[in-house]
C-alpha positions as CSV (number, residue, x, y, z in Angstrom):
1,M,-61.8,15.0,-53.8
2,G,-63.7,13.3,-51.2
3,E,-62.2,13.0,-47.6
4,L,-61.8,9.8,-48.1
5,K,-60.3,9.7,-51.0
6,K,-57.6,12.1,-49.8
7,R,-57.5,10.1,-46.9
8,V,-56.4,7.1,-49.1
9,I,-54.3,8.9,-51.1
10,A,-52.6,10.2,-48.5
11,G,-52.0,7.0,-46.5
12,I,-50.4,5.5,-49.6
13,F,-48.0,7.9,-49.7
14,L,-47.2,8.5,-45.9
15,A,-47.8,4.9,-44.7
16,P,-44.9,3.2,-46.2
17,L,-42.5,6.1,-45.4
18,T,-43.5,6.0,-41.8
19,A,-43.0,2.3,-41.4
20,F,-39.9,2.4,-43.3
21,L,-38.1,5.1,-40.7
22,F,-39.6,3.2,-37.8
23,Y,-37.7,-0.1,-38.8
24,I,-34.7,1.4,-40.7
25,L,-33.6,4.5,-38.1
26,P,-30.7,3.7,-35.9
27,L,-31.9,4.2,-32.1
28,K,-30.5,7.8,-32.2
29,W,-31.9,9.1,-35.3
30,F,-34.9,7.1,-34.6
31,F,-35.0,9.7,-31.1
32,A,-34.4,13.2,-33.6
33,F,-37.4,11.4,-36.0
34,L,-39.6,11.7,-32.8
35,V,-37.9,15.1,-31.5
36,V,-39.7,16.5,-34.8
37,V,-42.8,14.7,-34.3
38,A,-43.3,15.9,-31.0
39,V,-42.1,19.7,-31.8
40,L,-45.1,19.3,-34.5
41,A,-47.5,17.7,-32.6
42,V,-46.9,20.1,-29.2
43,F,-47.3,23.0,-31.6
44,E,-50.8,21.7,-32.6
45,G,-51.7,21.2,-29.6
46,I,-50.7,24.9,-28.3
47,T,-52.4,26.3,-30.6
48,M,-55.8,24.3,-30.4
49,A,-54.9,25.9,-26.3
50,K,-54.7,29.5,-28.2
51,I,-51.9,30.2,-26.1
52,P,-50.2,33.6,-27.5
53,N,-46.7,32.8,-26.6
54,K,-46.2,30.2,-28.6
55,H,-42.3,29.9,-29.0
56,L,-42.0,29.9,-25.5
57,S,-44.5,27.4,-24.6
58,L,-42.7,24.6,-27.1
59,F,-39.5,25.4,-25.9
60,I,-40.2,24.6,-22.0
61,I,-42.3,21.2,-23.2
62,I,-39.6,20.3,-25.6
63,A,-36.6,20.8,-23.2
64,C,-38.4,17.8,-21.1
65,L,-36.7,15.7,-23.4
66,V,-33.7,16.7,-22.6
67,P,-33.6,14.9,-19.0
68,L,-36.0,11.7,-20.7
69,Y,-33.1,10.9,-23.2
70,Y,-30.7,10.8,-20.4
71,K,-33.0,8.6,-18.4
72,S,-33.1,11.2,-15.4
73,Y,-36.5,10.8,-14.7
74,Q,-36.3,12.7,-11.1
75,A,-34.9,15.5,-13.3
76,Y,-38.0,14.9,-15.8
77,I,-40.2,15.5,-12.8
78,I,-38.5,18.3,-11.7
79,W,-39.2,19.9,-14.9
80,L,-42.9,19.3,-14.7
81,I,-43.1,21.2,-11.5
82,A,-40.9,23.6,-12.9
83,S,-41.9,24.6,-16.2
84,P,-45.4,26.0,-15.2
85,L,-43.3,28.5,-12.8
86,I,-41.0,29.6,-15.5
87,Y,-43.4,30.4,-17.7
88,L,-45.5,32.2,-14.8
89,L,-41.8,34.3,-14.3
90,I,-41.3,34.7,-17.7
91,R,-44.8,36.4,-18.5
92,L,-45.0,38.5,-15.3
93,A,-41.6,39.7,-16.2
94,F,-42.5,41.0,-20.0
95,Y,-46.2,41.2,-19.9
96,R,-47.9,45.0,-20.4
97,G,-51.3,44.4,-21.0
98,N,-54.3,43.4,-18.9
99,T,-54.3,41.5,-15.8
100,A,-57.3,39.8,-16.1
101,D,-55.8,38.7,-19.7
102,L,-52.8,37.3,-17.8
103,N,-54.4,35.6,-15.5
104,K,-56.3,33.9,-18.0
105,E,-53.4,33.2,-20.4
106,I,-51.2,32.0,-17.6
107,I,-53.9,29.2,-16.5
108,Q,-54.2,27.9,-20.3
109,A,-51.0,27.9,-20.8
110,V,-49.8,26.2,-17.6
111,A,-52.6,23.3,-18.5
112,A,-51.7,23.3,-22.1
113,I,-47.5,22.5,-20.9
114,L,-48.0,19.9,-18.2
115,L,-50.4,18.0,-21.0
116,C,-48.3,17.8,-23.4
117,E,-45.4,17.0,-21.4
118,V,-47.0,14.1,-20.3
119,F,-49.5,12.9,-22.8
120,I,-47.6,14.0,-26.4
121,V,-43.9,14.1,-25.1
122,L,-43.8,11.4,-22.8
123,P,-45.8,8.6,-25.0
124,L,-43.4,9.2,-28.0
125,F,-40.5,8.7,-25.3
126,Y,-41.4,5.5,-24.6
127,V,-41.9,4.6,-28.4
128,Y,-38.0,5.3,-28.2
129,M,-37.5,2.9,-25.4
130,L,-39.6,0.6,-27.3
131,K,-36.8,0.4,-30.0
132,E,-34.2,0.1,-27.3
133,L,-35.6,-2.7,-26.4
134,N,-36.6,-4.8,-29.6
135,D,-36.2,-3.3,-32.8
136,Y,-39.8,-4.2,-34.2
137,L,-41.6,-2.9,-31.5
138,P,-42.5,0.8,-32.5
139,L,-43.3,-0.9,-35.9
140,I,-45.3,-3.5,-34.4
141,L,-47.1,-1.1,-32.2
142,L,-47.9,1.4,-35.1
143,F,-49.3,-1.8,-37.4
144,A,-51.3,-2.7,-34.5
145,L,-52.6,0.7,-34.3
146,W,-53.4,1.6,-37.8
147,S,-54.9,-2.0,-38.0
148,S,-57.4,-1.2,-35.3
149,D,-58.2,2.5,-36.8
150,T,-58.5,1.0,-40.5
151,C,-61.1,-1.8,-38.8
152,A,-62.6,0.6,-35.8
153,Y,-63.5,2.7,-39.4
154,F,-65.2,-0.4,-41.7
155,A,-66.5,-1.7,-38.6
156,G,-68.2,1.6,-37.5
157,K,-69.1,2.1,-41.6
158,T,-71.1,-1.0,-41.8
159,F,-72.4,-1.9,-38.6
160,G,-72.0,1.0,-36.2
161,K,-75.5,1.3,-34.5
162,T,-74.7,1.9,-30.8
163,P,-73.2,5.1,-30.0
164,L,-70.1,5.0,-27.8
165,V,-69.5,8.5,-26.7
166,P,-71.9,10.5,-28.4
167,Q,-70.9,13.5,-25.9
168,I,-67.6,13.6,-27.2
169,S,-67.0,11.6,-31.1
170,P,-70.9,11.0,-32.4
171,K,-69.6,8.8,-34.9
172,K,-67.9,6.0,-32.5
173,T,-69.7,3.1,-32.1
174,F,-69.2,0.1,-29.9
175,E,-69.2,-1.6,-33.1
176,G,-66.3,0.3,-34.0
177,L,-64.9,-0.5,-30.9
178,I,-64.9,-4.1,-31.3
179,G,-63.5,-3.6,-35.0
180,A,-60.9,-2.1,-33.3
181,I,-59.8,-4.6,-30.7
182,F,-60.0,-7.2,-33.7
183,G,-57.1,-4.7,-35.6
184,S,-55.2,-4.6,-32.9
185,M,-55.2,-8.0,-31.8
186,L,-55.1,-9.4,-35.3
187,I,-51.5,-7.4,-35.9
188,I,-50.0,-9.1,-32.2
189,V,-50.5,-12.5,-32.6
190,L,-49.8,-12.8,-36.5
191,T,-46.4,-10.6,-34.9
192,I,-45.9,-13.5,-32.1
193,R,-41.9,-14.3,-33.5
194,L,-40.7,-10.6,-33.8
195,S,-42.4,-9.8,-30.8
196,G,-41.0,-12.9,-28.5
197,L,-44.9,-13.4,-26.8
198,S,-47.1,-16.2,-26.5
199,L,-50.1,-16.7,-28.0
200,T,-52.1,-15.8,-24.6
201,N,-50.2,-12.7,-24.0
202,S,-50.4,-11.7,-27.6
203,L,-54.2,-12.1,-27.4
204,I,-54.6,-10.1,-24.2
205,I,-52.1,-7.4,-25.3
206,G,-53.3,-6.9,-28.9
207,F,-56.7,-6.6,-26.7
208,L,-56.0,-3.7,-24.1
209,T,-53.9,-1.8,-26.8
210,G,-57.0,-1.8,-29.3
211,L,-59.2,-0.6,-26.8
212,L,-56.3,1.5,-25.0
213,G,-55.5,3.5,-28.6
214,Q,-59.8,3.8,-28.8
215,L,-59.4,5.3,-25.5
216,G,-56.5,7.7,-26.6
217,D,-58.6,8.9,-29.6
218,I,-61.4,9.7,-27.6
219,F,-58.9,11.9,-25.2
220,E,-57.6,13.7,-27.8
221,S,-61.3,14.7,-29.0
222,I,-62.3,16.0,-25.8
223,S,-59.1,18.4,-26.5
224,K,-60.8,18.9,-29.6
225,R,-63.8,19.4,-28.3
226,V,-62.7,22.4,-25.6
227,S,-61.2,23.8,-28.0
228,D,-63.6,24.1,-30.9
229,V,-61.5,22.7,-33.6
230,K,-62.7,20.0,-36.4
231,D,-58.8,18.6,-36.5
232,S,-55.6,19.3,-34.6
233,S,-54.4,20.9,-38.0
234,S,-54.8,20.4,-41.8
235,L,-51.0,19.3,-42.3
236,I,-51.9,15.7,-43.6
237,P,-54.5,15.8,-46.5
238,G,-57.9,13.5,-44.8
239,H,-56.2,12.9,-41.8
240,G,-56.2,16.0,-39.9
241,G,-52.9,17.0,-37.8
242,I,-49.7,15.1,-36.3
243,L,-51.5,15.2,-33.0
244,D,-54.7,13.4,-34.7
245,R,-52.4,10.6,-36.2
246,I,-50.3,10.2,-32.9
247,D,-53.4,10.1,-30.5
248,S,-53.3,6.5,-30.4
249,F,-49.8,5.9,-28.6
250,I,-51.0,8.7,-25.6
251,F,-51.5,5.1,-23.5
252,T,-50.3,2.3,-26.1
253,A,-46.7,3.0,-25.7
254,P,-46.1,3.6,-22.2
255,F,-48.7,0.3,-21.9
256,L,-46.5,-1.4,-24.1
257,Y,-42.8,-1.0,-23.0
258,N,-44.4,-1.6,-19.3
259,I,-46.0,-4.7,-19.8
260,Y,-42.3,-5.6,-21.6
261,C,-40.0,-4.8,-18.4
262,L,-42.7,-6.5,-15.9
263,A,-42.9,-9.6,-18.1
264,G,-39.4,-9.5,-18.3
265,I,-39.4,-10.5,-22.1
């Protein structure tokens, strides 16, 4: 079965379910759902980083959701600082192997822990906070990113000639980026009544959401290049892993939430 066919079949089954959960789940259950997504994505991230002690790293990373859930942002910052130290102390206490291997492991683990806490867990928490602001916002963002990815794919396939970042993602083109921006703007404009935005704000936010979504995808592509893998996992046929599916949220979810707060919408 071809990759495109797998992608379409998986999308037909998973897209309606995901959209349904984004909209129908009450706030606390939506948070629980995002915790599951975060656990899967973080596990893929630390697997890509080739950290030996996956479960220790996973526990340390996911624990940062506790201060976030209770809106204790100072405690979250303290945990960001403390989490590498906790990993270091535990590994020093129980490690019995080669010193050079330990040094390499700790550096890799600390980098992976901080990256996962900031670029996986925190953006997903922003998705939760968007639902606190407006039940429709996470769904609007989800559809905008799906539309952005779809338009980017077909625009790149049909018109793509100018490489965007050939050193990182050879298949990405400027034409695909334009398609991504158009797809995002289309959804944001079509959902004006649900989002409460003006037409001008919708166009601007749609433009930036499409751009930031592609930057999130490029950011994850860099991590895959460093880890020498094609996809974060093979969990979703034709789509890769959870991390491959949520990379567009990395910059867009914090952006959309803070724009709403600053604008007082």
